TITOR-546232 format. One record per residue (C-alpha): residue number from 1; residue in one letter; chain; x, y, z. Coordinates in nm, 3 decimals, decimal comma, always signed. Example, Ala and Ser with C-alpha at 12.3 -4.5 7.8 and 13.67 -1.06 7.14 Angstrom:
<1 'a' 'A' <+1,230 -0,450 +0,780>>,
<2 's' 'A' <+1,367 -0,106 +0,714>>,
END
This chain:
<1 'm' 'A' <+0,000 +0,000 +0,000>>,
<2 't' 'A' <+0,136 +0,342 -0,094>>,
<3 'r' 'A' <+0,147 +0,635 +0,150>>,
<4 'r' 'A' <-0,140 +0,810 -0,030>>,
<5 'e' 'A' <-0,350 +0,491 -0,018>>,
<6 'w' 'A' <-0,277 +0,453 +0,353>>,
<7 'v' 'A' <-0,382 +0,813 +0,417>>,
<8 'a' 'A' <-0,705 +0,765 +0,221>>,
<9 'a' 'A' <-0,783 +0,448 +0,417>>,
<10 's' 'A' <-0,713 +0,623 +0,747>>,
<11 'l' 'A' <-0,948 +0,908 +0,661>>,
<12 'a' 'A' <-1,219 +0,670 +0,552>>,
<13 'a' 'A' <-1,189 +0,492 +0,887>>,
<14 'a' 'A' <-1,227 +0,829 +1,058>>,
<15 'g' 'A' <-1,562 +0,880 +0,890>>,
<16 'c' 'A' <-1,443 +1,113 +0,614>>,
<17 's' 'A' <-1,491 +0,889 +0,312>>,
<18 'r' 'A' <-1,807 +1,067 +0,201>>,
<19 's' 'A' <-1,636 +1,404 +0,181>>,
<20 'k' 'A' <-1,573 +1,527 -0,172>>,
<21 'k' 'A' <-1,315 +1,778 -0,056>>,
<22 't' 'A' <-0,964 +1,715 -0,185>>,
<23 'i' 'A' <-0,744 +1,618 +0,107>>,
<24 'g' 'A' <-0,411 +1,790 +0,135>>,
<25 'f' 'A' <-0,228 +2,116 +0,098>>,
<26 'r' 'A' <-0,025 +2,220 -0,204>>,
<27 'g' 'A' <+0,289 +2,340 -0,040>>,
<28 'f' 'A' <+0,585 +2,265 +0,181>>,
<29 'a' 'A' <+0,694 +2,275 +0,543>>,
<30 'f' 'A' <+1,047 +2,399 +0,607>>,
<31 'v' 'A' <+1,178 +2,256 +0,936>>,
<32 'a' 'A' <+1,484 +2,384 +1,125>>,
<33 'n' 'A' <+1,681 +2,096 +1,279>>,
<34 's' 'A' <+1,878 +2,247 +1,565>>,
<35 'd' 'A' <+2,123 +1,956 +1,582>>,
<36 'g' 'A' <+2,131 +1,856 +1,217>>,
<37 'q' 'A' <+2,288 +2,158 +1,044>>,
<38 'a' 'A' <+2,002 +2,147 +0,796>>,
<39 'v' 'A' <+1,650 +2,254 +0,707>>,
<40 'a' 'A' <+1,419 +1,967 +0,617>>,
<41 'v' 'A' <+1,175 +2,026 +0,330>>,
<42 'v' 'A' <+0,849 +1,830 +0,363>>,
<43 'd' 'A' <+0,607 +1,805 +0,070>>,
<44 'l' 'A' <+0,263 +1,842 +0,228>>,
<45 't' 'A' <+0,091 +1,716 -0,086>>,
<46 'a' 'A' <+0,284 +1,388 -0,101>>,
<47 'l' 'A' <+0,317 +1,378 +0,282>>,
<48 'a' 'A' <+0,686 +1,295 +0,252>>,
<49 'l' 'A' <+1,030 +1,440 +0,316>>,
<50 't' 'A' <+1,169 +1,591 -0,004>>,
<51 'r' 'A' <+1,525 +1,676 +0,099>>,
<52 'h' 'A' <+1,755 +1,828 +0,358>>,
<53 'v' 'A' <+1,902 +2,167 +0,273>>,
<54 'r' 'A' <+2,254 +2,166 +0,418>>,
<55 'l' 'A' <+2,365 +2,480 +0,602>>,
<56 'e' 'A' <+2,695 +2,606 +0,740>>,
<57 's' 'A' <+2,585 +2,561 +1,103>>,
<58 'n' 'A' <+2,284 +2,454 +1,310>>,
<59 'p' 'A' <+1,972 +2,668 +1,259>>,
<60 's' 'A' <+1,764 +2,789 +1,551>>,
<61 'g' 'A' <+1,466 +2,886 +1,338>>,
<62 'v' 'A' <+1,325 +2,961 +0,995>>,
<63 'l' 'A' <+1,105 +3,243 +0,869>>,
<64 't' 'A' <+0,923 +3,346 +0,554>>,
<65 'h' 'A' <+0,671 +3,607 +0,439>>,
<66 'p' 'A' <+0,403 +3,591 +0,165>>,
<67 'a' 'A' <+0,541 +3,911 +0,010>>,
<68 'h' 'A' <+0,883 +3,752 -0,043>>,
<69 'p' 'A' <+0,955 +3,424 -0,226>>,
<70 'g' 'A' <+1,239 +3,309 -0,002>>,
<71 'v' 'A' <+1,280 +3,109 +0,318>>,
<72 'f' 'A' <+1,548 +3,219 +0,566>>,
<73 'a' 'A' <+1,735 +3,016 +0,828>>,
<74 'v' 'A' <+1,869 +3,175 +1,146>>,
<75 'l' 'A' <+2,229 +3,067 +1,226>>,
<76 'p' 'A' <+2,324 +3,181 +1,578>>,
<77 'k' 'A' <+2,678 +3,039 +1,582>>,
<78 'q' 'A' <+2,765 +3,232 +1,268>>,
<79 'a' 'A' <+2,571 +3,544 +1,369>>,
<80 'a' 'A' <+2,399 +3,523 +1,032>>,
<81 'i' 'A' <+2,078 +3,463 +0,840>>,
<82 'q' 'A' <+2,095 +3,242 +0,530>>,
<83 'e' 'A' <+1,847 +3,244 +0,244>>,
<84 'i' 'A' <+1,729 +2,917 +0,089>>,
<85 'g' 'A' <+1,682 +2,944 -0,289>>,
<86 'm' 'A' <+1,339 +2,816 -0,381>>,
<87 'e' 'A' <+1,417 +2,695 -0,733>>,
<88 'k' 'A' <+1,693 +2,450 -0,643>>,
<89 'l' 'A' <+1,629 +2,432 -0,267>>,
<90 'v' 'A' <+1,988 +2,506 -0,173>>,
<91 'a' 'A' <+2,149 +2,751 +0,069>>,
<92 'd' 'A' <+2,203 +3,083 -0,104>>,
<93 'r' 'A' <+2,290 +3,436 +0,013>>,
<94 'k' 'A' <+2,401 +3,495 +0,372>>,
<95 'i' 'A' <+2,346 +3,807 +0,580>>,
<96 'k' 'A' <+2,603 +3,881 +0,852>>,
<97 'l' 'A' <+2,472 +4,039 +1,170>>,
<98 'p' 'A' <+2,651 +4,249 +1,433>>,
<99 'g' 'A' <+2,552 +4,002 +1,703>>,
<100 'i' 'A' <+2,413 +3,658 +1,780>>,
<101 'p' 'A' <+2,041 +3,655 +1,690>>,
<102 's' 'A' <+1,790 +3,503 +1,931>>,
<103 'i' 'A' <+1,467 +3,610 +1,758>>,
<104 'v' 'A' <+1,422 +3,718 +1,395>>,
<105 'q' 'A' <+1,091 +3,838 +1,253>>,
<106 'f' 'A' <+0,961 +3,986 +0,931>>,
<107 's' 'A' <+0,803 +4,327 +0,952>>,
<108 'p' 'A' <+0,427 +4,305 +0,888>>,
<109 'n' 'A' <+0,458 +4,443 +0,533>>,
<110 'g' 'A' <+0,742 +4,203 +0,452>>,
<111 'd' 'A' <+0,998 +4,457 +0,334>>,
<112 'a' 'A' <+1,252 +4,391 +0,610>>,
<113 'm' 'A' <+1,365 +4,150 +0,879>>,
<114 'w' 'A' <+1,440 +4,257 +1,234>>,
<115 'a' 'A' <+1,676 +4,062 +1,460>>,
<116 'l' 'A' <+1,716 +4,071 +1,838>>,
<117 'c' 'A' <+2,076 +4,023 +1,957>>,
<118 'p' 'A' <+2,061 +3,984 +2,339>>,
<119 'f' 'A' <+2,434 +3,948 +2,415>>,
<120 'e' 'A' <+2,511 +4,269 +2,227>>,
<121 'k' 'A' <+2,189 +4,440 +2,351>>,
<122 'l' 'A' <+2,092 +4,529 +1,996>>,
<123 'l' 'A' <+1,784 +4,535 +1,774>>,
<124 'v' 'A' <+1,879 +4,550 +1,406>>,
<125 'r' 'A' <+1,690 +4,596 +1,079>>,
<126 'i' 'A' <+1,775 +4,421 +0,751>>,
<127 'p' 'A' <+1,585 +4,555 +0,446>>,
<128 'l' 'A' <+1,538 +4,283 +0,185>>,
<129 'a' 'A' <+1,619 +4,525 -0,096>>,
<130 'k' 'A' <+1,975 +4,560 +0,039>>,
<131 'm' 'A' <+2,017 +4,233 +0,231>>,
<132 'q' 'A' <+2,239 +4,403 +0,487>>,
<133 'v' 'A' <+2,189 +4,577 +0,821>>,
<134 'd' 'A' <+2,086 +4,942 +0,785>>,
<135 't' 'A' <+1,964 +5,019 +1,140>>,
<136 'k' 'A' <+2,107 +4,936 +1,484>>,
<137 'i' 'A' <+1,914 +5,026 +1,798>>,
<138 'a' 'A' <+2,110 +5,003 +2,124>>,
<139 'l' 'A' <+1,908 +4,868 +2,416>>,
<140 'p' 'A' <+1,971 +4,952 +2,785>>,
<141 'a' 'A' <+1,947 +4,589 +2,905>>,
<142 'v' 'A' <+1,930 +4,231 +2,780>>,
<143 'p' 'A' <+1,618 +4,185 +2,559>>,
<144 'v' 'A' <+1,407 +3,870 +2,559>>,
<145 'g' 'A' <+1,129 +3,942 +2,308>>,
<146 'f' 'A' <+0,984 +4,195 +2,067>>,
<147 'a' 'A' <+0,668 +4,254 +1,868>>,
<148 'f' 'A' <+0,540 +4,481 +1,591>>,
<149 'a' 'A' <+0,241 +4,708 +1,616>>,
<150 'p' 'A' <-0,005 +4,641 +1,332>>,
<151 'g' 'A' <+0,061 +4,803 +0,996>>,
<152 'g' 'A' <+0,436 +4,817 +0,934>>,
<153 'd' 'A' <+0,776 +4,831 +1,101>>,
<154 's' 'A' <+0,763 +5,188 +1,231>>,
<155 'e' 'A' <+0,647 +5,084 +1,580>>,
<156 'l' 'A' <+0,786 +4,801 +1,793>>,
<157 'a' 'A' <+0,789 +4,696 +2,157>>,
<158 'v' 'A' <+1,089 +4,519 +2,316>>,
<159 's' 'A' <+1,075 +4,349 +2,657>>,
<160 'l' 'A' <+1,397 +4,368 +2,858>>,
<161 'g' 'A' <+1,366 +4,060 +3,075>>,
<162 'a' 'A' <+1,507 +4,080 +3,427>>,
<163 's' 'A' <+1,544 +4,459 +3,415>>,
<164 'g' 'A' <+1,165 +4,494 +3,410>>,
<165 'r' 'A' <+1,165 +4,756 +3,136>>,
<166 'l' 'A' <+0,976 +4,797 +2,810>>,
<167 'v' 'A' <+1,132 +4,976 +2,512>>,
<168 'l' 'A' <+0,910 +5,138 +2,248>>,
<169 'v' 'A' <+1,053 +5,215 +1,904>>,
<170 'r' 'A' <+0,846 +5,460 +1,697>>,
<171 'g' 'A' <+1,008 +5,583 +1,379>>,
<172 'g' 'A' <+1,344 +5,720 +1,490>>,
<173 'l' 'A' <+1,236 +5,767 +1,852>>,
<174 'v' 'A' <+1,320 +5,522 +2,130>>,
<175 's' 'A' <+1,166 +5,540 +2,479>>,
<176 't' 'A' <+1,213 +5,321 +2,787>>,
<177 'h' 'A' <+0,944 +5,252 +3,047>>,
<178 'e' 'A' <+0,976 +5,090 +3,391>>,
<179 'l' 'A' <+0,726 +4,809 +3,450>>,
<180 'g' 'A' <+0,905 +4,604 +3,716>>,
<181 'g' 'A' <+0,926 +4,229 +3,758>>,
<182 'e' 'A' <+1,083 +3,986 +3,512>>,
<183 'l' 'A' <+0,938 +4,044 +3,168>>,
<184 'g' 'A' <+0,888 +3,774 +2,905>>,
<185 'd' 'A' <+0,685 +3,759 +2,587>>,
<186 'v' 'A' <+0,520 +4,068 +2,436>>,
<187 'v' 'A' <+0,242 +4,115 +2,178>>,
<188 'f' 'A' <+0,034 +4,408 +2,055>>,
<189 'r' 'A' <-0,341 +4,428 +2,074>>,
<190 't' 'A' <-0,466 +4,426 +1,716>>,
<191 'd' 'A' <-0,573 +4,791 +1,726>>,
<192 'g' 'A' <-0,218 +4,887 +1,825>>,
<193 'q' 'A' <-0,322 +5,079 +2,138>>,
<194 'f' 'A' <-0,175 +4,841 +2,395>>,
<195 'a' 'A' <+0,144 +4,637 +2,419>>,
<196 'i' 'A' <+0,070 +4,329 +2,632>>,
<197 'v' 'A' <+0,372 +4,208 +2,828>>,
<198 'g' 'A' <+0,408 +3,894 +3,038>>,
<199 'd' 'A' <+0,554 +3,939 +3,387>>,
<200 'v' 'A' <+0,670 +3,588 +3,474>>,
<201 's' 'A' <+0,781 +3,676 +3,828>>,
<202 's' 'A' <+0,443 +3,804 +3,946>>,
<203 'r' 'A' <+0,232 +3,600 +3,699>>,
<204 'q' 'A' <+0,065 +3,898 +3,539>>,
<205 'a' 'A' <-0,027 +4,023 +3,193>>,
<206 'i' 'A' <+0,063 +4,393 +3,180>>,
<207 'f' 'A' <-0,130 +4,619 +2,943>>,
<208 'f' 'A' <+0,080 +4,924 +2,851>>,
<209 'd' 'A' <-0,094 +5,209 +2,666>>,
<210 'v' 'A' <+0,154 +5,301 +2,391>>,
<211 'r' 'A' <-0,047 +5,603 +2,274>>,
<212 'w' 'A' <-0,026 +5,778 +2,611>>,
<213 'n' 'A' <+0,292 +5,610 +2,742>>,
<214 'r' 'A' <+0,131 +5,492 +3,061>>,
<215 'l' 'A' <+0,052 +5,171 +3,246>>,
<216 'g' 'A' <-0,296 +5,041 +3,183>>,
<217 'v' 'A' <-0,402 +4,721 +3,361>>,
<218 'r' 'A' <-0,220 +4,440 +3,541>>,
<219 'l' 'A' <-0,412 +4,114 +3,507>>,
<220 'p' 'A' <-0,327 +3,837 +3,758>>,
<221 'l' 'A' <-0,280 +3,499 +3,587>>,
<222 'a' 'A' <-0,276 +3,142 +3,715>>,
<223 'v' 'A' <+0,045 +3,064 +3,522>>,
<224 'a' 'A' <+0,377 +3,235 +3,460>>,
<225 'p' 'A' <+0,323 +3,390 +3,112>>,
<226 'r' 'A' <+0,600 +3,224 +2,910>>,
<227 'n' 'A' <+0,411 +3,176 +2,583>>,
<228 'f' 'A' <+0,155 +3,397 +2,409>>,
<229 'c' 'A' <-0,065 +3,302 +2,114>>,
<230 'm' 'A' <-0,324 +3,542 +1,967>>,
<231 'k' 'A' <-0,641 +3,426 +1,796>>,
<232 'q' 'A' <-0,652 +3,529 +1,430>>,
<233 'd' 'A' <-0,918 +3,797 +1,488>>,
<234 'g' 'A' <-0,733 +3,934 +1,792>>,
<235 'g' 'A' <-1,023 +3,866 +2,026>>,
<236 'q' 'A' <-0,849 +3,616 +2,253>>,
<237 'l' 'A' <-0,495 +3,581 +2,384>>,
<238 'f' 'A' <-0,386 +3,239 +2,508>>,
<239 'v' 'A' <-0,115 +3,200 +2,772>>,
<240 't' 'A' <+0,088 +2,901 +2,894>>,
<241 'g' 'A' <+0,369 +2,868 +3,147>>,
<242 'e' 'A' <+0,468 +2,725 +3,482>>,
<243 'g' 'A' <+0,203 +2,694 +3,749>>,
<244 'a' 'A' <-0,062 +2,468 +3,596>>,
<245 'd' 'A' <-0,115 +2,216 +3,317>>,
<246 'a' 'A' <-0,359 +2,453 +3,153>>,
<247 'v' 'A' <-0,410 +2,745 +2,916>>,
<248 'v' 'A' <-0,531 +3,082 +3,041>>,
<249 'n' 'A' <-0,762 +3,272 +2,808>>,
<250 'v' 'A' <-0,728 +3,653 +2,817>>,
<251 'f' 'A' <-0,971 +3,889 +2,640>>,
<252 'p' 'A' <-0,750 +4,181 +2,524>>,
<253 'y' 'A' <-1,034 +4,423 +2,445>>,
<254 'q' 'A' <-1,216 +4,364 +2,773>>,
<255 't' 'A' <-0,882 +4,348 +2,960>>,
<256 'e' 'A' <-1,006 +4,053 +3,163>>,
<257 'v' 'A' <-0,920 +3,689 +3,219>>,
<258 'g' 'A' <-1,160 +3,433 +3,075>>,
<259 'a' 'A' <-1,156 +3,056 +3,091>>,
<260 'f' 'A' <-0,894 +2,839 +3,260>>,
<261 'm' 'A' <-0,864 +2,552 +3,009>>,
<262 'l' 'A' <-0,704 +2,221 +3,107>>,
<263 'a' 'A' <-0,440 +2,078 +2,875>>,
<264 'g' 'A' <-0,181 +1,799 +2,896>>,
<265 'r' 'A' <+0,139 +1,792 +3,102>>,
<266 'g' 'A' <+0,383 +2,074 +3,040>>,
<267 'p' 'A' <+0,186 +2,287 +2,789>>,
<268 'g' 'A' <+0,407 +2,523 +2,593>>,
<269 's' 'A' <+0,402 +2,623 +2,227>>,
<270 'm' 'A' <+0,063 +2,699 +2,070>>,
<271 'a' 'A' <-0,089 +2,762 +1,726>>,
<272 'v' 'A' <-0,436 +2,853 +1,600>>,
<273 's' 'A' <-0,661 +2,755 +1,310>>,
<274 'r' 'A' <-1,000 +2,908 +1,235>>,
<275 'e' 'A' <-1,177 +2,702 +1,503>>,
<276 'y' 'A' <-0,915 +2,555 +1,732>>,
<277 'l' 'A' <-0,622 +2,624 +1,957>>,
<278 'f' 'A' <-0,348 +2,358 +1,941>>,
<279 'v' 'A' <-0,126 +2,320 +2,249>>,
<280 'a' 'A' <+0,198 +2,119 +2,250>>,
<281 'n' 'A' <+0,235 +1,928 +2,577>>,
<282 'g' 'A' <+0,606 +1,856 +2,602>>,
<283 'a' 'A' <+0,596 +1,636 +2,912>>,
<284 's' 'A' <+0,306 +1,412 +2,807>>,
<285 'g' 'A' <+0,399 +1,388 +2,437>>,
<286 'd' 'A' <+0,063 +1,493 +2,298>>,
<287 'v' 'A' <-0,136 +1,788 +2,164>>,
<288 's' 'A' <-0,446 +1,934 +2,329>>,
<289 'i' 'A' <-0,707 +2,076 +2,092>>,
<290 'i' 'A' <-0,937 +2,344 +2,234>>,
<291 'n' 'A' <-1,249 +2,476 +2,064>>,
<292 'f' 'A' <-1,276 +2,857 +2,061>>,
<293 'q' 'A' <-1,653 +2,863 +2,095>>,
<294 's' 'A' <-1,689 +2,621 +2,387>>,
<295 'q' 'A' <-1,348 +2,710 +2,538>>,
<296 'k' 'A' <-1,303 +2,343 +2,621>>,
<297 'm' 'A' <-1,065 +2,070 +2,510>>,
<298 'v' 'A' <-1,247 +1,870 +2,243>>,
<299 'a' 'A' <-0,968 +1,632 +2,147>>,
<300 'q' 'A' <-0,620 +1,517 +2,240>>,
<301 's' 'A' <-0,377 +1,351 +2,002>>,
<302 'p' 'A' <-0,052 +1,164 +2,057>>,
<303 'a' 'A' <+0,228 +1,345 +1,877>>,
<304 'g' 'A' <+0,574 +1,205 +1,959>>,
<305 'r' 'A' <+0,851 +1,261 +2,209>>,
<306 'a' 'A' <+0,871 +1,619 +2,337>>,
<307 'p' 'A' <+0,643 +1,811 +2,099>>,
<308 'c' 'A' <+0,781 +2,164 +2,096>>,
<309 'f' 'A' <+0,634 +2,360 +1,803>>,
<310 'i' 'A' <+0,315 +2,365 +1,595>>,
<311 'a' 'A' <+0,247 +2,522 +1,255>>,
<312 'v' 'A' <-0,095 +2,528 +1,084>>,
<313 't' 'A' <-0,127 +2,528 +0,705>>,
<314 'p' 'A' <-0,289 +2,843 +0,559>>,
<315 'n' 'A' <-0,591 +2,645 +0,438>>,
<316 'n' 'A' <-0,649 +2,503 +0,789>>,
<317 'e' 'A' <-0,600 +2,148 +0,660>>,
<318 'f' 'A' <-0,309 +2,028 +0,874>>,
<319 'a' 'A' <-0,152 +2,101 +1,211>>,
<320 'c' 'A' <+0,218 +2,015 +1,179>>,
<321 'v' 'A' <+0,367 +1,918 +1,517>>,
<322 'l' 'A' <+0,746 +1,904 +1,563>>,
<323 'n' 'A' <+0,882 +1,651 +1,811>>,
<324 'r' 'A' <+1,224 +1,752 +1,937>>,
<325 'e' 'A' <+1,337 +1,421 +2,088>>,
<326 's' 'A' <+1,192 +1,177 +1,833>>,
<327 'g' 'A' <+1,305 +1,391 +1,536>>,
<328 'd' 'A' <+0,980 +1,376 +1,344>>,
<329 'm' 'A' <+0,673 +1,577 +1,247>>,
<330 'a' 'A' <+0,321 +1,460 +1,329>>,
<331 'l' 'A' <+0,044 +1,563 +1,088>>,
<332 'l' 'A' <-0,301 +1,615 +1,239>>,
<333 'h' 'A' <-0,593 +1,640 +0,996>>,
<334 'i' 'A' <-0,795 +1,937 +1,122>>,
<335 'p' 'A' <-1,127 +1,877 +0,936>>,
<336 't' 'A' <-1,166 +1,540 +1,111>>,
<337 'i' 'A' <-1,155 +1,688 +1,462>>,
<338 't' 'A' <-1,481 +1,632 +1,647>>,
<339 'a' 'A' <-1,579 +1,614 +2,011>>,
<340 'r' 'A' <-1,595 +1,236 +2,006>>,
<341 'r' 'A' <-1,642 +1,032 +2,320>>,
<342 'n' 'A' <-1,274 +0,934 +2,330>>,
<343 'k' 'A' <-1,166 +1,291 +2,247>>,
<344 's' 'A' <-0,911 +1,182 +1,988>>,
<345 'a' 'A' <-0,793 +1,348 +1,668>>,
<346 't' 'A' <-0,687 +1,186 +1,341>>,
<347 'l' 'A' <-0,310 +1,149 +1,327>>,
<348 'l' 'A' <-0,240 +1,104 +0,956>>,
<349 't' 'A' <+0,127 +1,019 +0,962>>,
<350 'm' 'A' <+0,465 +1,075 +1,125>>,
<351 'i' 'A' <+0,737 +1,211 +0,896>>,
<352 'p' 'A' <+1,104 +1,186 +1,003>>,
<353 'v' 'A' <+1,263 +1,529 +0,956>>,
<354 'g' 'A' <+1,602 +1,518 +1,129>>,
<355 's' 'A' <+1,784 +1,578 +1,455>>,
<356 'k' 'A' <+1,608 +1,796 +1,714>>,
<357 'p' 'A' <+1,355 +1,992 +1,504>>,
<358 'v' 'A' <+1,257 +2,316 +1,679>>,
<359 'n' 'A' <+1,084 +2,550 +1,435>>,
<360 'a' 'A' <+0,898 +2,543 +1,103>>,
<361 'v' 'A' <+0,726 +2,760 +0,845>>,
<362 'i' 'A' <+0,470 +2,670 +0,580>>,
<363 'r' 'A' <+0,476 +2,796 +0,222>>,
<364 'a' 'A' <+0,209 +2,733 -0,041>>,
<365 'a' 'A' <+0,329 +2,599 -0,376>>,
<366 'a' 'A' <+0,372 +2,861 -0,649>>,
END
């Protein structure tokens, strides 16, 4: 039996045989293997590994943007970002950075990448037209995270970890604000009015009003806010961290805490589709699936050893779960998720991707 035949049989067994919808996604997953010095390319139409793109050192992450055709790998040991050519799927141009990057993101409009260099206390901008650093912003303390306000790269917020400070970058102006505590992740509310910062020491979500440069609300949480994940419409912010095997639901526009949703052991990384929140439970080796409307876990799926990252395909067909210790990617078929009695989800297949996968991006086929 071929892989495609096996998948079709699995879906039929799950009660999907009467669906006329074509199963699959025309595109690829690019997976950074942190111990394999390579990016794995998985064909999500054939449900198979296509190749490994060899790099000069181990990647810590990958990123891409719909406005740009390339995929980029972050190489901390070389203080560089390397582009992967899409035609031949080989490592191409390399961008040298003035420091070791911890986090690299595309600006919302896709015309530049920004990199956070914590050891050098720098935030740098790399316009794709030049493919070299054109802006360096010195930071007063070690940064741990940053986020863009909606609409472009003219406004950013940077959390400064143990120093308890928040840096706002607006155009050419940089301002620093004392919040206290030990700061972690940061996101913007979708209207851009508030930067929401996690204080992991006091277990709070801090709302900072960026228009008036003043503290808004401090929301007590049941967990230390290590991980943030925003619903696609911006109406709910999901939080995981130490303190409970659960997800805390925050309503950013009401500035209030909603449901306390149970998950598996050691919930961490999250991802969203149109209807569901997917939570990687590193300690229990599975994925909790929570319905937005009911705010309850409707299914739980085995994933592999130490699931650490989840990416959802743009058409909401697959949730791609990376398993750091088992070196594979689990594919969950989202349309088959139902609140069945056994609360299980259809695991289509496990695809070996390499040594210690930690991050992935999805690109639709041209």
